[in-house]
N, C-alpha and C positions, 0 to 999 in steps of 0.2 A: 665683717668678721669672717665671712666665708672666704673672701679674697685672700685675707692674711693666712688663713689655714692652708689654702692651696699653695701660696708662696712658700710657706714654711715646709710643706711636704716636698715641694720641688727642691728647695735648698737642702733638705735632708737627703733626698735621692742623689743629688749632685755630690754631696760630701761622701756618701757611701761609695759612689762610683769612683771617686778620686782615691779612696783608700784601698781599692781592689788592686792586687798585683797585675801588672800588665806583662803578659808573656810575649816575648819577641824572639823569633828564631834568629840565631846568630848568623848562620850562613846558609845559602840556598845555591844549588847548582843552577846556573843560568841556563845552560843548554847542555844536555848530555848527548853524546853520539853513540848510537847503537849501529853496528855494521855486521854484514855477513862477509865471510872469507871462504875461499875454497882451497882444499888440499887434497892431493892424491892424483892418481892416474884418471884422466877424463875420457879415455877411449871406450868404445862400446864394450859392455860386459864388466867394466871395472867399477869399483866403489869409490865415490868421491865423498869427502867429509866437508859439510858446510858448517862453519862455526859461527855462533852468535856471540858478538863481542860488545863490551861497554867501554866507554872512555874513562880516563882516570879521574878520580876525586868526584864521583858522580852522586853520592848519597842514594843511589838507586836502591829501592827496597823490594818492589814487586811490580809485576804487570802480567798481562796475557800477551804472548808473542805468536805471531802467524808467519810462517815461512811459505810463501806461495811458490809453486812449481808447475811445470808442464808434465803431466803424467805420460804423455806420448814420447817424451825425451828422457825422463828419469823416473825411477821407481823408489819410493820411500822404503828403507829397510829397517832402520832402528835409530835410537837417540841415546844420548848419555849426558851426564853433567860435564861441564867443561873443566879445564884445568884450574880456572879461577872462580868456580862456583862458590857461593857463600857457604861457609861451614855450617853444619847443623841443618841444612836445607835439603829438600828432595825435589828434583826436577821431574816433571811428568809431561808426556806428550802423546798426541793421538793423531793418526793420519785421517784427513777428511779428503780423500782422493776425488770424490765427486764435486767437492767445492774448490778443489785445486790448492789446498794448503795443509800443512801440519800445524797443529795448534799446541802450544805448550805453556807451562807456567811453573814457577817454584811454589813449593808448600813450605810454610814456616821459615820465613827469611827475615833477617835484620839488615839494616843498611850496610852497604859496602862502599869503600872509598878507594878502591884500587881498580886499575884497568885490567882487561883481559877477557879470556874466553869464558862465557857463562854456560853454554851448552853446545853440543854437537849433534848434527843431524846427518845420518848416513843414507846416501842414495846410490842405486846402481844406474849407470849410464846405459840407456836403451838405444840411443841413436846419437852418435857423435858427429853426424854430418851437419847438424844445425846448432846454433847457439842455444843453450839452455839457461834461461834467466831465473834467478832465485831472488825474489823480492821480500821485503820485510815489512810487516805492519805490527803495531802494538796497540794495546788498549788498556785502560785502567792503570797507567803508569804512575807510580808513586815513589817518593823519596822519603827518608827520615832524617830529621835534623835536630840534634845530632844523631848519629847512626843508632845509638842504643836507647833512644827516647821513644815516645809514643806520638811525637809531633809529626804526623804524616802530612805530606803536601803533594800536590800534583807537580810533576816536573815537565819542563819543556824538553823536546828532544829532536834530534835529526836522525833520520834513518837512511842507511846506504845498503843497497843490494849488491849482488855479484852476478856476473855472467861467465859461464864456462863454454869452451869450444867456440870462441868468437875471435875473429881477426881484428875486431874493433877494440877500443879501450874497454876494459872490463867493468868499470864502475862509473855510473853517472849519478848526479844529485839533482832532483827536482822537488819543488814544494808540493804538498798535497793538503787538501782541506780536511780529509778524514783519515785518522790513524789506522782504521781497520779495513781499508781498501788496498788492494795490491798496487804497488808502484815500485819501480826500480829503486827509488829513493824518495824519502819524504821528510818534511819538516813540520812539526807540530808546534 
């Protein structure tokens, strides 16, 4: 009798599970590309703008961004939301000069599906005789699918940094195992 009771309970549990709606996200960004680009005069004393950009159709919703720099070559001045920052959001950043990075994040953001500039970081060039590398790292990177939903998911991404005042190619891409460590470029 006890065995039949257990079998009956198991069948009931299976029937209940089969009746539950299964939620499947329709589309996920397979790999989002985040990159840094430089604009402006890169001579000593000038201000250069480093832009943080996202690739198209990313479903990107939020993360913490780290822009690593050499404080002997450039000085962090200010930040601003980029020309393609998500509407209704606020970007905030703080300089961590002793740790060699500027840390920033959006506050109150919904997923976006367009490419473009998310934020700008302004630096004063202190020494243009050496290449100044700006590398990118990110943490807690999420997407929303669809963008207006609450279905958050971790997204995979590729990161690409930029070098100013270099006679070599300006951008390189290398894999990295940890998203919050500096590298010219990383893939998570």
